N, C-alpha and C positions, 0 to 999 in steps of 0.2 A: 488373194489371200495375204494377210499380214505375216510378217516374220515373227518367229517365236524365239525368245531369248531368256536364259536363266538370269535371275537377279544378280547372281555373283559375277556374271560376265558384264552386266550393265554397270555394276559397281567398279569394275576394273577399267572399263572403257567408256565411261559416261559421256564425257565431252565429245568424243569422236562419234558416238551413237547419236547424240543430239544434233550435231552438225549434219550427219547423214540423213536424219529424219527431216530436218529443215530443207536440205538440198533435194531429196527425192520425193518428199511429200508422202512417203509410205509409213503406215503405222507399225508399231512393234508391240506384240503382246509379251508382257513380262511375267515370268513364272517364278514361284517360290515353292521349293520342295515339290515341283511337278504340277502345282495348281496355279491357275491364272490369278494374278493379283492386281495388275493394272495394265493400262495401254499407254504407250508413249505415242503421241499424235502431234502433227504439226499444227501451229496456229495459222489459219488461212488468211485472215484479214483482221483489221482493227476491231470489227464487231465481235469476232471470236474472243479477242483479248478482253473486251469489256464483259463478256458473258462469264469468263473465267476469273475475273478479278475478285479476290476474296473480300476486299474491303467494300465492294459495291454489291456483292451477292447477298440478298436479304436474309436468307435462311442459314447461312454458314455461321457456326458458333464464334468464329474469330471476328465476325463483322460487328458484334455487339460490343459497345464500349461502356464500361461501368465507371461510375464516379465515386 
């Protein structure tokens, strides 16, 4: 099971939390006002990074460039 952390604690210790996620490989469920809002998860390999890259993700609104 993944760890659960309030967003206020993540805000106060973000860099340490991210280093710990990278080191342990464990996911952390982030809650806001007691409700799940996101998951902090390690990137496993280069293929994962490509899948998450906003500029290459075809359906993400930030990937569209207007002239």
